[in-house]
C-alpha positions, 0 to 999 in steps of 0.5 A: 924338175929335181934341180928346181926343187933343190934351188927352192930349198936353198932359197927357202930359209933354213934357220930361224935366223934366216927366217927373221932376216927374210922378214926384216928384209920384207919389212924394210921394203914395205917401209920404203914403199910406205915412205914413197907413198907418204911423200907422194901424198904430201906433195899432192896436198901441197900442190892442192893447197897452192893451187887454191883447191883446198877445202879450208877457208871456203864457206858453203854456198847459200841459196839466196833468200826469196823476197816477199814479192817473189814469195807473193808471186809464187802464192798467187801462181799456186806454186806455194799454198798459203797458210 
């Protein structure tokens, strides 16, 4: 047990400079992970654009307008109440 504590004490930063180096090391690792994630997102965006599944340039689907005959048929059947 005492050996584990001694090893942990050795690994723990002892000076402000060691603490700063440990922080820098963690930040560098986090930056590398961020770069990997960003690269993956860029690849997915390119794949989405090239596969034709992107939202750009797509018009919303409009419901077809009903004709006067269709409206009259609805009014006569009672689906729509006339004015």
